[in-house]
C-alpha positions in Angstrom: 220.6 73.6 -9.3 223.5 75.4 -7.7 223.3 78.8 -6.0 223.6 81.8 -8.3 223.0 79.8 -11.4 220.1 79.8 -13.8 219.2 77.9 -16.9 219.2 79.5 -20.3 217.8 78.2 -23.6 220.4 76.6 -25.7 218.2 75.2 -28.5 218.6 71.5 -27.7 218.3 71.9 -23.9 218.9 74.1 -20.9 222.5 75.2 -20.2 223.2 76.2 -16.7 224.5 79.7 -16.8 226.8 80.4 -13.8 227.6 83.5 -11.9 230.9 84.2 -10.2 231.3 82.0 -7.1 228.5 79.6 -8.1 229.1 75.8 -8.2 227.3 72.9 -9.8 227.4 69.1 -9.5 228.3 67.5 -12.9 226.4 64.3 -12.2 223.1 66.3 -11.9 223.6 67.8 -15.3 224.4 64.8 -17.5 224.3 61.0 -17.6 227.0 60.8 -20.2 230.2 59.0 -19.1 233.6 59.9 -20.4 235.8 63.0 -20.5 234.4 66.6 -20.4 235.7 69.5 -22.5 236.1 73.0 -21.3 236.1 75.7 -24.1 237.3 79.2 -23.4 236.1 81.7 -25.9 236.8 85.3 -26.8 236.6 87.8 -29.7 239.2 90.5 -30.4 237.5 93.8 -31.5 240.9 95.2 -32.6 241.4 92.4 -35.1 244.8 91.7 -33.8 246.0 95.3 -34.0 246.2 95.7 -30.3 249.2 94.4 -28.3 249.3 90.6 -28.2 247.6 90.1 -31.5 244.4 88.8 -30.0 246.1 85.7 -28.6 245.0 84.0 -25.4 246.1 80.6 -24.3 244.3 78.1 -22.1 246.2 76.1 -19.3 245.3 73.8 -16.5 246.9 73.0 -13.1 246.2 69.7 -11.3 246.3 70.4 -7.6 246.8 68.0 -4.7 245.5 68.2 -1.1 247.8 71.1 -0.3 246.3 73.3 -3.0 249.5 73.1 -5.0 250.7 71.0 -8.0 252.3 67.7 -7.0 255.1 68.2 -9.6 255.7 70.1 -12.8 253.9 67.5 -14.9 250.7 68.8 -13.3 251.1 72.1 -15.3 249.4 71.6 -18.7 250.0 74.5 -21.1 251.2 75.3 -24.6 254.8 74.0 -24.0 253.5 70.9 -22.2 250.1 70.2 -23.8 249.1 67.0 -21.9 249.7 65.2 -18.7 251.9 62.0 -19.0 248.9 59.8 -18.7 246.8 61.8 -21.2 244.0 62.5 -18.6 244.2 66.2 -19.3 245.1 67.5 -22.8 245.0 70.7 -24.7 242.9 70.4 -27.9 244.0 73.6 -29.5 242.4 76.7 -30.8 239.7 76.8 -33.5 237.9 79.6 -35.2 234.2 80.1 -34.4 231.5 82.1 -36.0 232.4 85.2 -34.0 235.9 84.7 -32.6 238.1 82.0 -31.3 237.8 79.1 -28.9 240.6 77.3 -27.0 239.6 73.9 -25.7 240.9 71.5 -23.1 239.8 67.9 -22.5 239.7 66.4 -18.9 239.1 62.7 -18.3 238.1 63.1 -14.7 237.6 59.4 -14.1 241.3 58.8 -15.0 242.8 61.5 -12.8 244.9 60.1 -9.9 243.1 59.9 -6.6 245.3 62.5 -5.0 244.3 65.2 -7.5 241.6 67.1 -5.8 241.2 70.1 -8.1 241.8 71.1 -11.7 242.1 74.8 -12.2 241.3 76.1 -15.7 243.2 79.3 -16.6 244.1 81.5 -19.6 246.9 84.0 -20.2 247.8 86.8 -22.6 251.2 88.3 -23.7 253.0 91.4 -24.9 251.1 93.7 -22.7 247.7 92.5 -23.9 245.0 92.3 -21.2 241.7 90.4 -20.9 239.9 93.7 -20.7 240.7 94.2 -24.4 238.7 91.1 -25.4 234.9 90.8 -26.0 232.6 87.8 -25.3 235.0 86.4 -22.8 233.6 83.2 -21.3 233.7 79.5 -20.7 231.4 76.6 -21.7 231.7 73.1 -20.3 230.6 70.1 -22.5 230.0 66.5 -21.7 231.4 63.6 -23.7 228.4 63.7 -26.1 229.1 67.3 -27.0 226.2 68.7 -25.1 226.8 72.0 -23.4 226.3 71.8 -19.6 227.5 75.0 -18.1 228.3 78.5 -19.2 230.2 81.3 -17.4 230.5 84.8 -18.9 233.3 87.1 -17.6 232.2 90.7 -17.9 234.5 92.5 -15.4 237.9 91.9 -16.9 240.1 95.0 -17.1 244.0 95.0 -16.8 244.5 91.3 -16.0 247.0 89.4 -18.1 246.0 86.0 -16.7 242.6 84.6 -15.4 241.4 81.6 -13.5 238.1 80.9 -15.3 236.9 78.1 -13.1 237.8 74.8 -11.4 236.6 71.3 -11.2 236.9 69.7 -7.8 236.1 66.5 -6.0 233.1 66.3 -3.7 231.3 63.3 -2.2 232.7 60.8 -4.7 231.8 63.0 -7.7 233.0 66.2 -9.4 231.7 69.8 -9.2 232.4 72.9 -11.2 233.0 76.3 -9.6 232.9 79.6 -11.6 235.9 81.5 -10.3 236.6 84.5 -12.5 239.8 85.5 -10.7 242.2 87.9 -12.4 246.0 88.2 -12.2 248.1 91.2 -13.4 251.3 89.1 -13.4 250.6 86.9 -16.4 250.9 83.1 -16.6 254.2 83.1 -14.6 252.6 84.8 -11.6 249.5 82.7 -11.7 251.4 79.4 -12.0 253.8 80.5 -9.2 250.9 80.8 -6.8 250.1 77.2 -7.4 253.6 75.8 -6.8 255.2 76.1 -10.3 258.5 78.0 -10.4 258.7 79.7 -13.7 261.6 80.7 -16.0 260.3 83.3 -18.5 263.5 84.9 -19.5 262.9 84.5 -23.2 259.8 86.7 -22.7 262.1 89.7 -22.2 261.8 90.4 -25.9 258.1 91.1 -25.5 257.8 92.4 -21.9 254.4 92.9 -20.4 253.3 96.5 -19.6 253.2 97.3 -15.9 249.9 97.2 -14.3 249.1 99.3 -11.2 248.4 97.8 -8.8 249.0 94.1 -9.4 245.8 93.2 -7.6 243.7 90.1 -7.7 240.0 90.0 -7.6 238.7 87.9 -4.7 238.2 84.2 -5.3 235.0 82.4 -4.5 234.7 81.1 -1.0 234.7 77.3 -0.7 231.5 75.6 0.3 230.9 75.1 4.0 231.5 71.4 3.8 234.7 71.7 1.8 238.1 70.7 3.0 240.4 73.7 3.5 242.6 73.9 0.5 245.2 76.7 0.2 243.3 79.9 -0.8 243.7 81.0 -4.4 246.7 83.3 -4.8 248.2 82.6 -1.4 251.5 80.8 -1.7 252.2 77.8 0.6 255.5 78.2 2.3 255.7 74.5 3.0 255.9 73.7 -0.7 259.3 74.5 -2.3 259.6 74.8 -6.0 261.4 71.9 -7.7 262.7 73.5 -10.9 261.8 76.3 -13.2 259.4 75.7 -16.0 259.9 77.6 -19.2 256.8 79.6 -20.1 258.4 81.4 -23.0 256.7 80.1 -26.1 258.6 77.6 -28.2 257.7 75.9 -31.5 258.9 72.5 -32.7 259.1 73.1 -36.5 260.4 70.4 -38.6 263.6 71.1 -40.6 263.2 71.5 -44.3 265.7 69.1 -45.8 267.0 70.1 -49.3 265.6 67.7 -52.0 267.6 66.4 -54.8 265.5 66.0 -57.9 266.7 63.0 -60.0 263.8 63.1 -62.5 264.7 63.3 -66.1 261.5 65.2 -67.0 259.0 67.3 -65.2 256.3 64.8 -66.1 257.8 62.2 -63.8 255.7 61.9 -60.6 257.1 61.0 -57.2 255.8 57.7 -55.7 253.4 58.5 -52.8 252.5 56.5 -49.8 248.8 57.2 -50.4 248.1 57.2 -54.1 245.0 58.6 -55.8 245.6 56.5 -58.9 242.9 54.1 -59.9 240.0 55.8 -58.1 237.0 55.4 -60.5 234.0 56.1 -58.3 232.9 58.1 -55.3 232.5 54.9 -53.3 236.2 54.0 -54.0 237.2 57.5 -52.9 235.3 57.1 -49.6 236.8 53.7 -48.9 240.4 54.8 -49.6 240.0 58.1 -47.7 238.6 56.3 -44.7 241.3 53.7 -44.6 244.1 56.2 -45.1 242.9 58.5 -42.4 242.2 55.7 -39.8 245.6 54.1 -40.5 247.5 57.3 -39.9 245.5 58.0 -36.8 246.7 54.6 -35.4 250.3 55.0 -36.4 250.9 58.7 -35.4 249.8 58.9 -31.8 249.7 62.7 -31.6 247.5 62.9 -34.6 245.1 60.2 -33.5 244.8 61.7 -30.0 244.0 65.1 -31.4 241.1 63.8 -33.4 239.6 61.4 -30.9 239.9 63.9 -28.0 237.6 66.2 -30.0 234.8 63.7 -29.5 235.4 62.9 -25.8 237.4 59.7 -26.2 239.8 58.9 -23.4 243.6 58.7 -23.9 244.5 55.1 -24.4 245.2 52.3 -26.9 243.8 53.2 -30.3 242.6 50.7 -32.9 240.7 51.4 -36.1 238.7 49.2 -38.5 237.0 49.6 -41.9 233.9 48.2 -43.5 232.7 46.5 -40.3 229.2 44.9 -40.7 226.5 45.1 -38.1 223.0 43.5 -38.0 220.2 46.0 -38.3 216.7 44.5 -38.3 216.5 42.0 -41.1 219.5 43.5 -42.9 223.0 44.5 -42.3 224.6 47.9 -42.3 228.3 48.6 -42.9 229.7 51.8 -41.5 232.8 53.1 -43.3 234.9 52.7 -40.1 235.1 52.0 -36.4 237.4 53.7 -33.9 238.0 52.1 -30.5 240.0 53.4 -27.6 240.8 51.2 -24.6 241.8 52.6 -21.2 241.7 51.1 -17.8 239.4 48.2 -18.7 237.0 50.5 -20.5 236.5 50.7 -24.3 235.2 53.8 -26.1 233.8 53.2 -29.5 232.6 55.4 -32.4 231.2 54.4 -35.8 232.4 56.5 -38.8 230.4 57.5 -41.8 232.5 59.1 -44.5 231.5 61.2 -47.6 233.9 62.6 -50.2 233.5 65.0 -53.1 230.0 66.5 -53.2 228.2 63.5 -51.8 225.8 64.5 -49.1 225.3 62.8 -45.7 222.0 60.9 -45.6 219.8 61.2 -42.5 218.3 57.7 -42.7 221.8 56.1 -43.0 223.2 58.1 -40.0 220.1 57.2 -38.0 220.6 53.5 -38.7 224.1 53.8 -37.4 222.9 55.7 -34.3 220.5 52.8 -33.6 223.3 50.2 -34.0 225.6 52.2 -31.7 223.0 52.6 -29.0 222.2 48.8 -29.1 225.9 47.9 -28.8 226.6 50.5 -26.1 228.9 52.6 -28.3 229.5 56.2 -27.4 229.4 58.1 -30.7 228.7 58.2 -34.4 231.1 60.5 -36.3 230.3 61.9 -39.7 233.1 63.0 -41.9 232.5 65.1 -45.1 233.5 68.2 -46.9 230.8 70.1 -45.1 231.6 72.3 -42.1 229.6 72.3 -39.0 228.9 75.9 -37.8 228.3 76.8 -34.1 228.2 73.1 -33.1 225.2 72.5 -35.4 225.5 69.2 -37.1 224.9 69.4 -40.9 222.1 66.8 -40.7 218.8 67.0 -38.9 218.1 63.7 -37.3 215.4 62.3 -34.9 216.4 63.6 -31.5 215.3 60.4 -29.9 218.3 58.7 -31.5 220.6 60.9 -29.5 219.6 59.9 -26.0 222.3 57.3 -25.7 224.7 58.1 -28.5 226.4 61.3 -29.5 226.4 62.5 -33.1 229.5 64.5 -34.0 230.8 65.9 -37.3 234.3 66.6 -38.7 235.2 68.3 -41.9 238.1 67.1 -44.1 239.4 70.7 -43.9 239.6 70.3 -40.1 241.5 67.0 -40.5 244.0 68.7 -42.9 244.3 71.6 -40.4 245.3 69.3 -37.5 247.7 67.4 -39.7 249.3 70.6 -41.0 249.7 72.1 -37.5 251.4 69.0 -36.2 253.6 68.4 -39.2 254.8 72.0 -39.8 254.4 73.9 -36.5 253.9 71.8 -33.3 256.0 68.8 -34.3 255.8 65.1 -33.6 258.1 62.7 -31.9 259.3 60.8 -34.9 260.5 62.0 -38.3 258.8 59.0 -39.9 255.5 60.1 -38.3 256.1 63.6 -39.7 256.6 62.1 -43.2 253.4 60.1 -42.9 251.5 63.2 -42.0 253.0 65.0 -44.9 251.9 62.1 -47.2 248.4 62.3 -45.7 248.3 66.1 -46.4 249.4 65.5 -50.0 246.6 62.9 -50.4 243.9 65.1 -48.9 244.8 68.1 -51.1 244.8 66.1 -54.3 241.9 66.9 -56.5 241.3 63.2 -57.2 240.8 62.3 -53.5 237.6 64.3 -53.0 238.8 65.5 -49.5 239.6 69.2 -50.1 236.9 70.6 -47.8 234.2 73.1 -48.5 234.2 73.7 -52.3 230.6 74.5 -53.4 228.4 77.5 -52.6 225.3 75.3 -53.1 222.3 75.3 -55.5 221.2 78.8 -54.3 224.3 80.5 -55.8 223.2 80.8 -59.4 219.6 81.9 -58.6 221.0 84.6 -56.2 223.4 86.0 -58.8 220.6 86.1 -61.4 218.3 87.9 -58.9 221.0 90.5 -58.1 221.7 91.1 -61.8 218.0 91.5 -62.5 217.4 93.7 -59.5 214.7 91.3 -58.1 216.3 90.3 -54.9 214.2 91.2 -51.9 214.3 90.8 -48.1 213.4 87.3 -46.9 214.7 85.6 -50.1 215.6 82.0 -49.2 218.5 82.0 -51.6 220.2 84.9 -49.8 219.9 83.1 -46.5 221.4 79.9 -47.9 224.3 81.7 -49.6 224.9 83.6 -46.3 225.4 80.3 -44.5 227.7 79.0 -47.3 229.7 82.2 -47.0 230.2 81.6 -43.3 231.5 78.1 -44.1 233.9 79.4 -46.7 235.2 82.1 -44.2 235.7 79.5 -41.5 237.6 77.3 -43.9 239.8 80.2 -44.9 240.7 80.7 -41.2 241.6 77.0 -40.9 243.7 77.0 -44.0 245.5 80.3 -43.2 246.0 79.1 -39.6 247.6 75.9 -40.8 249.9 77.7 -43.3 251.1 80.3 -40.8 250.9 78.5 -37.5 248.9 81.4 -36.1 245.4 81.5 -34.7 243.3 83.0 -37.5 239.7 83.6 -36.7 236.7 85.5 -38.0 235.7 88.7 -36.2 232.1 89.6 -35.1 230.9 93.1 -35.7 228.5 93.0 -32.8 229.3 91.8 -29.3 227.9 88.4 -28.6 226.3 88.1 -32.1 224.7 84.6 -32.6 224.6 82.6 -35.8 221.1 83.7 -36.8 222.1 87.4 -36.3 225.3 87.1 -38.4 223.6 85.3 -41.3 220.7 87.7 -41.3 223.2 90.6 -41.6 225.0 89.0 -44.5 221.6 88.3 -46.3 220.5 91.9 -45.7 223.8 93.2 -47.2 223.2 91.0 -50.3 219.7 92.4 -50.7 220.8 96.1 -50.2 224.1 96.2 -52.0 224.8 92.8 -53.6 227.8 92.4 -51.3 228.9 90.1 -48.5 232.0 90.5 -46.5 233.9 89.2 -43.5 236.8 90.3 -41.2 239.6 88.0 -40.3 241.9 88.4 -37.3 245.4 87.5 -38.4 248.0 88.1 -35.7 250.7 90.6 -36.7 248.6 91.9 -39.6 248.2 95.3 -37.9 244.5 95.2 -38.0 241.5 93.1 -39.2 241.7 91.8 -42.8 238.5 92.5 -44.6 237.3 90.3 -47.5 234.4 91.7 -49.5 232.7 90.0 -52.5 230.7 92.4 -54.7 228.3 90.3 -56.8 227.2 93.3 -58.9 230.7 94.2 -60.1 232.1 90.7 -60.0 235.1 91.7 -57.9 236.7 90.6 -54.6 238.5 93.2 -52.5 240.9 92.2 -49.7 242.0 95.1 -47.5 243.7 96.0 -44.2 244.3 99.1 -42.2 247.8 99.5 -40.7 249.1 102.2 -38.4 251.6 104.6 -40.0 255.2 104.7 -38.8 256.0 107.3 -36.2 258.0 109.8 -38.4 258.3 113.6 -38.2 256.9 114.2 -41.7 253.9 112.8 -43.5 255.9 112.2 -46.7 258.5 110.2 -44.7 255.7 108.0 -43.5 254.5 107.4 -47.0 258.0 106.6 -48.2 258.4 104.1 -45.3 255.3 102.2 -46.5 256.3 102.3 -50.2 259.7 100.9 -49.5 258.1 97.8 -48.0 255.7 97.5 -51.0 258.4 97.5 -53.6 257.4 94.1 -54.9 253.7 94.4 -54.2 251.1 94.2 -57.1 251.0 97.5 -59.0 247.1 97.5 -58.9 247.2 97.7 -55.1 245.2 100.6 -53.9 246.8 102.7 -51.1 244.8 105.2 -49.1 246.2 107.6 -46.5 244.0 108.1 -43.4 244.6 111.3 -41.5 243.6 111.7 -37.8 241.7 108.4 -37.8 239.2 109.6 -40.5 237.6 106.9 -42.7 239.0 108.2 -46.0 241.8 110.3 -47.4 244.1 110.7 -50.4 244.1 107.5 -52.5 245.9 106.2 -55.6 247.3 103.0 -57.1 250.7 101.8 -56.1 252.1 102.0 -59.7 251.4 105.7 -59.6 252.7 106.3 -56.1 256.1 104.8 -56.8 256.9 107.9 -58.9 254.8 110.4 -57.0 254.6 109.5 -53.3 253.5 113.0 -52.5 250.0 112.1 -53.9 249.3 110.4 -50.5 250.2 113.4 -48.3 246.9 114.7 -46.9 246.2 118.4 -47.2 245.3 118.7 -43.5 245.6 116.5 -40.4 248.2 114.1 -39.2 248.7 110.9 -41.3 248.0 108.1 -38.8 247.2 105.0 -40.8 247.0 103.5 -44.3 244.4 101.3 -46.0 245.7 98.8 -48.4 243.2 97.2 -50.8 243.9 94.5 -53.5 241.1 94.0 -56.1 240.7 90.6 -57.8 238.3 89.2 -60.3 235.5 87.0 -59.0 234.6 83.6 -60.4 231.0 83.3 -61.4 230.5 79.5 -60.9 229.6 78.2 -57.5 232.4 75.7 -57.0 236.2 75.5 -57.2 237.0 75.0 -60.9 239.2 77.7 -62.5 236.3 80.0 -62.9 234.6 79.2 -59.6 233.8 81.6 -56.8 235.3 79.5 -53.9 238.6 79.2 -55.7 238.7 82.9 -56.6 238.2 83.8 -52.9 240.9 81.5 -51.8 243.3 82.9 -54.5 242.5 86.5 -53.5 243.2 86.0 -49.8 246.3 83.9 -50.5 247.7 86.6 -52.8 246.9 89.4 -50.4 248.6 87.5 -47.6 251.7 86.5 -49.5 252.3 89.7 -51.5 251.0 92.4 -49.1 250.6 91.3 -45.5 253.8 89.2 -45.3 256.0 92.1 -46.5 254.6 95.0 -44.4 256.1 95.1 -41.0 254.0 97.2 -38.5 256.1 99.2 -36.1 255.4 98.9 -32.4 254.1 102.0 -30.8 
């Protein structure tokens, strides 16, 4: 074990928790071959109300013997999300139980020999600092998905960029060093110190606030036996910048071509590349969904790479297969699919087990595939269903002995749709034909007949829980409350994925308590159900002005979606009210508007339909009007699933309506 590092319990094994300046040899922590994944995490206590909207972005720099990049292709960031050979690739942001995670995959074995270090960094914008974030840290995973190292950063203050850590060569292997070095000059200043000349002129529209002084925290000293690379933050005069890299964010959105409708009647349906017609059984849905997904992964390289990189596959030639038989004892087993990636004479292989609709994964079936994979030297078994894995917990409990040689990973159909939507509508792909194929895949996944819509069922505990709440018999420790709390977390995470795909923004749940774990969060939800019959969540949606609260009250059968936004800076309170009402001219009349004076939790309140004629009803009797709370009530479905009277669908509809009719029309003024 490295100096200044200690193991902590991570459930399935010991994760080496690093202190600043500590280093560890990767080969001593895992036997798994293949790429590693570095996940940078954070939570935003402001809910996006603070400058920068809670956003932080991961980046990596590949450094040569001089301690500088060899050329601009060695700078991997949001405008250049992968190296040309695919050895380092950004995997994108994803919501977690208590915040957000931004991940980067590094295929260390494929890095050129003259790359000696890979520096993992993150940056913020619009005056936002890392000191504004909670639970700031890094976790390093091996190719099986096992967590190897953790590094928490607790001393962030006014920095707008951070070097979290670095991977570097030593004695034929690789080591990780926890750096924790801050920069007050943003991504441009950090990248410049490593040989990248930056052009950030487009950032002038959202300038960073000045920080006094622009000081860097000391970097870790290299090991005594290390070569002498250029110290962190010290420019090398021998290396002249080649050109300027644009760090201002850009998006590659696909143009929306006007469609000419030649149909004679609304009942005419357009021909689709992937049809749901003729599906008569769940088995047929599974077969078609698997084949459709694997075919698109092969034909659209950006999409296939995004999914395979999640599971530690190298960048390379991708081939997919369906219904492939394998001998297993005296019988044969037939996984739904096989994914293979070839790179530099090595082949990475994963078996795929697919479920659609409400069909559950079966432990004995997955364990058989794990045995087959281990016997054939395959790297992974990937399960794909409508269930969502929370906190890296696989939905199935399997014999741990089966996981010694083969990784078991899970993917939800909702996550597949999210990746396709982000590429198709926000990040862009290289070919218009590929964009069309992704659009057809999205249409297929969202069709009710495909059985791939994601999490859609609150589970068998939903009805007993509602009955117990109605009867007043729900008590602490009730197993139905605990199970519904877990289903609620899945629903909230799927809401974040769907809203993130629709808006192109990083939507994530917020944790009420710093560093709250899964058990703590679910216990709090279960306790709220027992005490008040309610469960709620807060979502961080950038540019919303504050956290968006979603509360389901099972006693009254209502869902309330709300947000607090700062009032405009105006001389009179009435003028501030009128400023808000003008923006809400087309909002639902039942919207509840509350004026909050001097940061107090409550104030004058009325319905929007009344305020349109009497805006003075919101003027507080005393105190300065500083904020408004907007709340939209909606009826709650009583059934557990997603039919027209179902709970899941009613929550989706409530959040969608609030976002489209309230959040999207209210523009928060910058302070």
